[in-house]
N, CA, C and O atoms as CSV, one atom per row, in Angstrom:
chain,resi,resn,atom,element,x,y,z
A,1,MET,N,N,167.639,113.300,53.845
A,1,MET,CA,C,167.320,113.780,52.508
A,1,MET,C,C,166.161,112.964,51.944
A,1,MET,O,O,166.166,111.734,51.986
A,2,LYS,N,N,165.181,113.668,51.422
A,2,LYS,CA,C,164.039,113.005,50.799
A,2,LYS,C,C,164.407,112.653,49.362
A,2,LYS,O,O,164.873,113.513,48.615
A,3,THR,N,N,164.206,111.419,48.977
A,3,THR,CA,C,164.548,111.000,47.615
A,3,THR,C,C,163.296,110.857,46.775
A,3,THR,O,O,162.203,110.610,47.286
A,4,MET,N,N,163.479,111.019,45.480
A,4,MET,CA,C,162.370,110.869,44.547
A,4,MET,C,C,162.096,109.393,44.312
A,4,MET,O,O,163.011,108.570,44.294
A,5,LYS,N,N,160.849,109.080,44.136
A,5,LYS,CA,C,160.467,107.701,43.850
A,5,LYS,C,C,160.079,107.537,42.381
A,5,LYS,O,O,159.678,106.456,41.949
A,6,THR,N,N,160.206,108.626,41.622
A,6,THR,CA,C,159.830,108.608,40.221
A,6,THR,C,C,160.706,107.631,39.453
A,6,THR,O,O,161.914,107.552,39.677
A,7,LYS,N,N,160.092,106.898,38.557
A,7,LYS,CA,C,160.854,105.985,37.711
A,7,LYS,C,C,161.113,106.687,36.378
A,7,LYS,O,O,160.187,107.163,35.722
A,8,ILE,N,N,162.360,106.741,35.999
A,8,ILE,CA,C,162.743,107.374,34.738
A,8,ILE,C,C,162.677,106.320,33.645
A,8,ILE,O,O,163.156,105.199,33.815
A,9,ASP,N,N,162.084,106.689,32.534
A,9,ASP,CA,C,161.966,105.753,31.417
A,9,ASP,C,C,163.277,105.751,30.633
A,9,ASP,O,O,163.398,106.388,29.587
A,10,VAL,N,N,164.245,105.025,31.163
A,10,VAL,CA,C,165.582,104.966,30.563
A,10,VAL,C,C,165.516,104.366,29.167
A,10,VAL,O,O,166.277,104.760,28.283
A,11,LYS,N,N,164.628,103.431,28.968
A,11,LYS,CA,C,164.480,102.809,27.652
A,11,LYS,C,C,164.085,103.864,26.615
A,11,LYS,O,O,164.606,103.875,25.500
A,12,HIS,N,N,163.156,104.751,26.995
A,12,HIS,CA,C,162.708,105.811,26.089
A,12,HIS,C,C,163.841,106.813,25.828
A,12,HIS,O,O,164.047,107.237,24.691
A,13,VAL,N,N,164.570,107.188,26.880
A,13,VAL,CA,C,165.692,108.123,26.739
A,13,VAL,C,C,166.756,107.517,25.830
A,13,VAL,O,O,167.314,108.210,24.979
A,14,ALA,N,N,167.038,106.239,26.005
A,14,ALA,CA,C,168.034,105.561,25.165
A,14,ALA,C,C,167.574,105.535,23.711
A,14,ALA,O,O,168.378,105.702,22.794
A,15,LYS,N,N,166.278,105.327,23.510
A,15,LYS,CA,C,165.746,105.313,22.144
A,15,LYS,C,C,165.898,106.686,21.495
A,15,LYS,O,O,166.277,106.787,20.328
A,16,LEU,N,N,165.600,107.745,22.255
A,16,LEU,CA,C,165.756,109.110,21.729
A,16,LEU,C,C,167.213,109.402,21.369
A,16,LEU,O,O,167.495,110.097,20.393
A,17,ALA,N,N,168.129,108.863,22.166
A,17,ALA,CA,C,169.561,109.069,21.925
A,17,ALA,C,C,170.121,108.056,20.937
A,17,ALA,O,O,171.307,108.090,20.608
A,18,GLN,N,N,169.265,107.155,20.465
A,18,GLN,CA,C,169.651,106.102,19.530
A,18,GLN,C,C,170.796,105.255,20.086
A,18,GLN,O,O,171.796,104.995,19.417
A,19,ILE,N,N,170.602,104.834,21.353
A,19,ILE,CA,C,171.581,103.995,22.037
A,19,ILE,C,C,170.901,102.682,22.409
A,19,ILE,O,O,169.812,102.680,22.983
A,20,LYS,N,N,171.541,101.579,22.082
A,20,LYS,CA,C,171.006,100.270,22.460
A,20,LYS,C,C,171.603,99.877,23.804
A,20,LYS,O,O,172.820,99.895,23.988
A,21,LEU,N,N,170.722,99.520,24.745
A,21,LEU,CA,C,171.170,99.133,26.072
A,21,LEU,C,C,170.685,97.722,26.407
A,21,LEU,O,O,169.590,97.312,26.021
A,22,THR,N,N,171.517,97.008,27.122
A,22,THR,CA,C,171.133,95.682,27.608
A,22,THR,C,C,170.223,95.874,28.828
A,22,THR,O,O,170.216,96.953,29.419
A,23,PRO,N,N,169.460,94.850,29.211
A,23,PRO,CA,C,168.629,94.957,30.422
A,23,PRO,C,C,169.456,95.327,31.666
A,23,PRO,O,O,168.998,96.083,32.523
A,24,LYS,N,N,170.662,94.792,31.749
A,24,LYS,CA,C,171.547,95.100,32.886
A,24,LYS,C,C,171.912,96.595,32.885
A,24,LYS,O,O,171.911,97.242,33.933
A,25,GLU,N,N,172.224,97.129,31.701
A,25,GLU,CA,C,172.560,98.550,31.588
A,25,GLU,C,C,171.346,99.425,31.902
A,25,GLU,O,O,171.486,100.462,32.551
A,26,LEU,N,N,170.157,99.019,31.448
A,26,LEU,CA,C,168.933,99.777,31.742
A,26,LEU,C,C,168.743,99.925,33.248
A,26,LEU,O,O,168.445,101.015,33.736
A,27,LYS,N,N,168.914,98.843,33.973
A,27,LYS,CA,C,168.754,98.861,35.425
A,27,LYS,C,C,169.815,99.756,36.081
A,27,LYS,O,O,169.517,100.537,36.985
A,28,LYS,N,N,171.051,99.622,35.604
A,28,LYS,CA,C,172.163,100.410,36.149
A,28,LYS,C,C,171.925,101.900,35.931
A,28,LYS,O,O,172.085,102.692,36.860
A,29,TYR,N,N,171.542,102.294,34.705
A,29,TYR,CA,C,171.357,103.705,34.391
A,29,TYR,C,C,170.104,104.268,35.049
A,29,TYR,O,O,170.055,105.455,35.373
A,30,GLN,N,N,169.094,103.431,35.247
A,30,GLN,CA,C,167.892,103.853,35.968
A,30,GLN,C,C,168.295,104.341,37.361
A,30,GLN,O,O,167.880,105.411,37.806
A,31,LYS,N,N,169.108,103.534,38.034
A,31,LYS,CA,C,169.556,103.866,39.393
A,31,LYS,C,C,170.425,105.127,39.380
A,31,LYS,O,O,170.247,106.008,40.221
A,32,GLN,N,N,171.359,105.217,38.438
A,32,GLN,CA,C,172.272,106.361,38.383
A,32,GLN,C,C,171.537,107.662,38.068
A,32,GLN,O,O,171.822,108.697,38.672
A,33,LEU,N,N,170.597,107.618,37.132
A,33,LEU,CA,C,169.853,108.828,36.799
A,33,LEU,C,C,168.995,109.296,37.966
A,33,LEU,O,O,168.863,110.499,38.192
A,34,LEU,N,N,168.425,108.383,38.691
A,34,LEU,CA,C,167.632,108.734,39.864
A,34,LEU,C,C,168.515,109.383,40.937
A,34,LEU,O,O,168.092,110.329,41.601
A,35,GLN,N,N,169.736,108.873,41.104
A,35,GLN,CA,C,170.677,109.474,42.053
A,35,GLN,C,C,171.029,110.903,41.649
A,35,GLN,O,O,171.121,111.787,42.501
A,36,ILE,N,N,171.224,111.129,40.356
A,36,ILE,CA,C,171.546,112.470,39.859
A,36,ILE,C,C,170.385,113.422,40.112
A,36,ILE,O,O,170.589,114.539,40.587
A,37,ILE,N,N,169.176,112.988,39.800
A,37,ILE,CA,C,168.000,113.833,40.011
A,37,ILE,C,C,167.814,114.147,41.491
A,37,ILE,O,O,167.477,115.275,41.851
A,38,ASN,N,N,168.030,113.164,42.337
A,38,ASN,CA,C,167.926,113.391,43.776
A,38,ASN,C,C,168.985,114.371,44.263
A,38,ASN,O,O,168.727,115.170,45.162
A,39,TYR,N,N,170.168,114.313,43.677
A,39,TYR,CA,C,171.227,115.251,44.053
A,39,TYR,C,C,170.822,116.676,43.672
A,39,TYR,O,O,171.045,117.608,44.446
A,40,PHE,N,N,170.230,116.855,42.490
A,40,PHE,CA,C,169.773,118.184,42.091
A,40,PHE,C,C,168.656,118.670,43.002
A,40,PHE,O,O,168.578,119.862,43.300
A,41,ALA,N,N,167.803,117.778,43.443
A,41,ALA,CA,C,166.739,118.147,44.377
A,41,ALA,C,C,167.345,118.636,45.694
A,41,ALA,O,O,166.836,119.571,46.313
A,42,GLN,N,N,168.428,117.999,46.109
A,42,GLN,CA,C,169.133,118.415,47.327
A,42,GLN,C,C,169.758,119.795,47.122
A,42,GLN,O,O,169.658,120.651,48.002
A,43,LEU,N,N,170.397,120.022,45.982
A,43,LEU,CA,C,171.013,121.318,45.692
A,43,LEU,C,C,169.983,122.440,45.632
A,43,LEU,O,O,170.272,123.582,45.988
A,44,LYS,N,N,168.784,122.103,45.179
A,44,LYS,CA,C,167.720,123.094,45.049
A,44,LYS,C,C,167.336,123.694,46.407
A,44,LYS,O,O,166.830,124.814,46.468
A,45,LYS,N,N,167.572,122.961,47.478
A,45,LYS,CA,C,167.215,123.410,48.824
A,45,LYS,C,C,168.228,124.391,49.420
A,45,LYS,O,O,167.943,125.024,50.437
A,46,VAL,N,N,169.399,124.524,48.804
A,46,VAL,CA,C,170.441,125.393,49.337
A,46,VAL,C,C,170.027,126.853,49.153
A,46,VAL,O,O,169.604,127.255,48.069
A,47,ASN,N,N,170.153,127.637,50.216
A,47,ASN,CA,C,169.794,129.053,50.173
A,47,ASN,C,C,170.912,129.829,49.459
A,47,ASN,O,O,172.033,129.922,49.959
A,48,THR,N,N,170.590,130.374,48.298
A,48,THR,CA,C,171.585,131.112,47.504
A,48,THR,C,C,171.181,132.572,47.305
A,48,THR,O,O,171.707,133.243,46.417
A,49,LYS,N,N,170.246,133.070,48.127
A,49,LYS,CA,C,169.740,134.429,47.948
A,49,LYS,C,C,170.838,135.489,48.055
A,49,LYS,O,O,170.777,136.499,47.353
A,50,SER,N,N,171.835,135.286,48.908
A,50,SER,CA,C,172.883,136.290,49.091
A,50,SER,C,C,174.117,136.021,48.228
A,50,SER,O,O,175.138,136.689,48.390
A,51,VAL,N,N,174.035,135.066,47.326
A,51,VAL,CA,C,175.178,134.719,46.475
A,51,VAL,C,C,174.993,135.350,45.101
A,51,VAL,O,O,173.964,135.165,44.452
A,52,GLU,N,N,176.007,136.099,44.668
A,52,GLU,CA,C,175.936,136.720,43.342
A,52,GLU,C,C,176.263,135.699,42.268
A,52,GLU,O,O,177.132,134.848,42.459
A,53,PRO,N,N,175.561,135.780,41.123
A,53,PRO,CA,C,175.851,134.848,40.027
A,53,PRO,C,C,177.269,135.058,39.487
A,53,PRO,O,O,177.770,136.181,39.450
A,54,LEU,N,N,177.898,133.971,39.074
A,54,LEU,CA,C,179.252,134.020,38.512
A,54,LEU,C,C,179.237,133.536,37.071
A,54,LEU,O,O,178.446,132.668,36.703
A,55,THR,N,N,180.113,134.102,36.268
A,55,THR,CA,C,180.312,133.570,34.925
A,55,THR,C,C,181.569,132.714,34.895
A,55,THR,O,O,181.765,131.919,33.975
A,56,SER,N,N,182.415,132.877,35.897
A,56,SER,CA,C,183.641,132.103,35.991
A,56,SER,C,C,183.966,131.904,37.460
A,56,SER,O,O,183.730,132.797,38.275
A,57,GLY,N,N,184.494,130.764,37.800
A,57,GLY,CA,C,184.877,130.500,39.178
A,57,GLY,C,C,186.184,131.152,39.570
A,57,GLY,O,O,186.603,131.058,40.724
A,58,PHE,N,N,186.837,131.811,38.625
A,58,PHE,CA,C,188.149,132.386,38.885
A,58,PHE,C,C,188.149,133.909,38.847
A,58,PHE,O,O,189.209,134.528,38.932
A,59,GLY,N,N,186.981,134.516,38.721
A,59,GLY,CA,C,186.896,135.971,38.712
A,59,GLY,C,C,187.455,136.611,37.456
A,59,GLY,O,O,187.747,137.807,37.454
A,60,GLN,N,N,187.610,135.848,36.396
A,60,GLN,CA,C,188.145,136.394,35.155
A,60,GLN,C,C,187.026,136.964,34.304
A,60,GLN,O,O,185.865,136.573,34.424
A,61,ARG,N,N,187.395,137.880,33.456
A,61,ARG,CA,C,186.445,138.455,32.523
A,61,ARG,C,C,186.816,138.018,31.112
A,61,ARG,O,O,187.976,137.731,30.820
A,62,ASN,N,N,185.805,137.973,30.238
A,62,ASN,CA,C,186.082,137.635,28.845
A,62,ASN,C,C,186.901,138.734,28.193
A,62,ASN,O,O,186.629,139.922,28.369
A,63,LYS,N,N,187.899,138.321,27.447
A,63,LYS,CA,C,188.686,139.283,26.681
A,63,LYS,C,C,188.112,139.296,25.278
A,63,LYS,O,O,188.177,138.303,24.553
A,64,THR,N,N,187.557,140.415,24.914
A,64,THR,CA,C,186.941,140.504,23.594
A,64,THR,C,C,187.727,141.471,22.725
A,64,THR,O,O,188.471,142.315,23.224
A,65,ARG,N,N,187.554,141.337,21.457
A,65,ARG,CA,C,188.197,142.247,20.516
A,65,ARG,C,C,187.143,142.742,19.544
A,65,ARG,O,O,186.081,142.136,19.399
A,66,GLU,N,N,187.435,143.814,18.900
A,66,GLU,CA,C,186.522,144.384,17.923
A,66,GLU,C,C,186.496,143.495,16.677
A,66,GLU,O,O,187.539,143.032,16.214
A,67,ASP,N,N,185.314,143.267,16.149
A,67,ASP,CA,C,185.205,142.517,14.903
A,67,ASP,C,C,185.701,143.380,13.753
A,67,ASP,O,O,185.270,144.520,13.577
A,68,LYS,N,N,186.613,142.813,12.978
A,68,LYS,CA,C,187.130,143.522,11.820
A,68,LYS,C,C,187.057,142.596,10.620
A,68,LYS,O,O,187.380,141.412,10.714
A,69,THR,N,N,186.633,143.140,9.503
A,69,THR,CA,C,186.606,142.339,8.287
A,69,THR,C,C,188.004,142.266,7.697
A,69,THR,O,O,188.823,143.164,7.896
A,70,SER,N,N,188.264,141.203,6.978
A,70,SER,CA,C,189.550,141.048,6.314
A,70,SER,C,C,189.304,140.350,4.979
A,70,SER,O,O,188.272,139.704,4.791
A,71,PRO,N,N,190.238,140.478,4.069
A,71,PRO,CA,C,190.054,139.845,2.758
A,71,PRO,C,C,189.890,138.331,2.907
A,71,PRO,O,O,190.518,137.706,3.762
A,72,SER,N,N,189.044,137.762,2.068
A,72,SER,CA,C,188.839,136.320,2.111
A,72,SER,C,C,188.770,135.780,0.693
A,72,SER,O,O,188.882,136.531,-0.276
A,73,MET,N,N,188.585,134.476,0.582
A,73,MET,CA,C,188.534,133.839,-0.729
A,73,MET,C,C,187.228,134.184,-1.439
A,73,MET,O,O,186.205,134.446,-0.807
A,74,THR,N,N,187.290,134.177,-2.756
A,74,THR,CA,C,186.066,134.394,-3.528
A,74,THR,C,C,185.250,133.104,-3.509
A,74,THR,O,O,185.751,132.044,-3.135
A,75,GLN,N,N,183.996,133.208,-3.915
A,75,GLN,CA,C,183.145,132.028,-3.957
A,75,GLN,C,C,183.720,131.004,-4.938
A,75,GLN,O,O,183.689,129.801,-4.679
A,76,LYS,N,N,184.233,131.483,-6.044
A,76,LYS,CA,C,184.809,130.589,-7.060
A,76,LYS,C,C,186.019,129.845,-6.493
A,76,LYS,O,O,186.165,128.641,-6.706
A,77,GLN,N,N,186.881,130.556,-5.775
A,77,GLN,CA,C,188.053,129.923,-5.165
A,77,GLN,C,C,187.635,128.895,-4.104
A,77,GLN,O,O,188.232,127.825,-3.986
A,78,THR,N,N,186.619,129.237,-3.355
A,78,THR,CA,C,186.157,128.354,-2.288
A,78,THR,C,C,185.602,127.048,-2.844
A,78,THR,O,O,185.852,125.980,-2.285
A,79,LEU,N,N,184.858,127.124,-3.932
A,79,LEU,CA,C,184.215,125.949,-4.508
A,79,LEU,C,C,185.118,125.158,-5.462
A,79,LEU,O,O,184.742,124.083,-5.927
A,80,LYS,N,N,186.286,125.683,-5.746
A,80,LYS,CA,C,187.182,125.091,-6.732
A,80,LYS,C,C,187.458,123.602,-6.482
A,80,LYS,O,O,187.467,122.823,-7.435
A,81,ASN,N,N,187.680,123.189,-5.248
A,81,ASN,CA,C,188.023,121.795,-4.936
A,81,ASN,C,C,186.838,120.982,-4.413
A,81,ASN,O,O,187.013,119.849,-3.965
A,82,ALA,N,N,185.649,121.548,-4.469
A,82,ALA,CA,C,184.468,120.821,-3.980
A,82,ALA,C,C,184.172,119.650,-4.910
A,82,ALA,O,O,184.281,119.771,-6.130
A,83,SER,N,N,183.798,118.518,-4.321
A,83,SER,CA,C,183.488,117.354,-5.159
A,83,SER,C,C,182.182,117.562,-5.924
A,83,SER,O,O,182.059,117.105,-7.060
A,84,LYS,N,N,181.203,118.247,-5.320
A,84,LYS,CA,C,179.938,118.533,-5.995
A,84,LYS,C,C,179.458,119.924,-5.605
A,84,LYS,O,O,179.600,120.350,-4.458
A,85,THR,N,N,178.885,120.623,-6.583
A,85,THR,CA,C,178.288,121.931,-6.304
A,85,THR,C,C,176.921,122.012,-6.977
A,85,THR,O,O,176.618,121.257,-7.901
A,86,TYR,N,N,176.109,122.942,-6.492
A,86,TYR,CA,C,174.795,123.192,-7.078
A,86,TYR,C,C,174.469,124.657,-6.858
A,86,TYR,O,O,174.449,125.124,-5.719
A,87,ASN,N,N,174.212,125.389,-7.939
A,87,ASN,CA,C,173.898,126.825,-7.880
A,87,ASN,C,C,174.925,127.608,-7.060
A,87,ASN,O,O,174.561,128.469,-6.259
A,88,ASN,N,N,176.193,127.309,-7.263
A,88,ASN,CA,C,177.298,127.981,-6.571
A,88,ASN,C,C,177.334,127.762,-5.070
A,88,ASN,O,O,177.778,128.634,-4.323
A,89,PHE,N,N,176.864,126.587,-4.618
A,89,PHE,CA,C,176.941,126.166,-3.222
A,89,PHE,C,C,177.525,124.772,-3.176
A,89,PHE,O,O,177.504,124.054,-4.176
A,90,PHE,N,N,178.051,124.379,-2.013
A,90,PHE,CA,C,178.484,123.005,-1.817
A,90,PHE,C,C,177.267,122.104,-1.877
A,90,PHE,O,O,176.223,122.447,-1.322
A,91,LYS,N,N,177.374,120.972,-2.528
A,91,LYS,CA,C,176.290,120.007,-2.549
A,91,LYS,C,C,176.735,118.827,-1.678
A,91,LYS,O,O,177.776,118.214,-1.918
A,92,VAL,N,N,175.922,118.526,-0.665
A,92,VAL,CA,C,176.245,117.449,0.260
A,92,VAL,C,C,175.046,116.528,0.381
A,92,VAL,O,O,173.917,116.947,0.124
A,93,PRO,N,N,175.270,115.278,0.770
A,93,PRO,CA,C,174.134,114.352,0.919
A,93,PRO,C,C,173.236,114.792,2.071
A,93,PRO,O,O,173.707,115.372,3.050
A,94,PRO,N,N,171.943,114.511,1.946
A,94,PRO,CA,C,171.019,114.883,3.036
A,94,PRO,C,C,171.274,114.041,4.288
A,94,PRO,O,O,171.763,112.914,4.208
A,95,ILE,N,N,170.933,114.607,5.431
A,95,ILE,CA,C,171.070,113.909,6.707
A,95,ILE,C,C,169.677,113.729,7.292
A,95,ILE,O,O,168.925,114.693,7.435
A,96,PHE,N,N,169.342,112.497,7.626
A,96,PHE,CA,C,168.013,112.207,8.181
A,96,PHE,C,C,168.102,111.791,9.610
A,96,PHE,O,O,167.080,111.509,10.235
């Protein structure tokens, strides 16, 4: 099996995920991510031309039902216990 020699910037990936890693963890995850990528490269070589796509490994189908409307709470009832509202909507702190 031919392996990739590409170096993954684990430090950058960790920064994007907002995860702090020690130098030891950076080295460990660098190796593990490279192994995963190499495994996908190996899977890519498998001939799947005669294999039909599956949505489930068990041959099951989704059981669906017709969408039906039903009575629900009014806007006033819904907002009754809200700690803060603005223009008849829930008011929540911003997320950055």
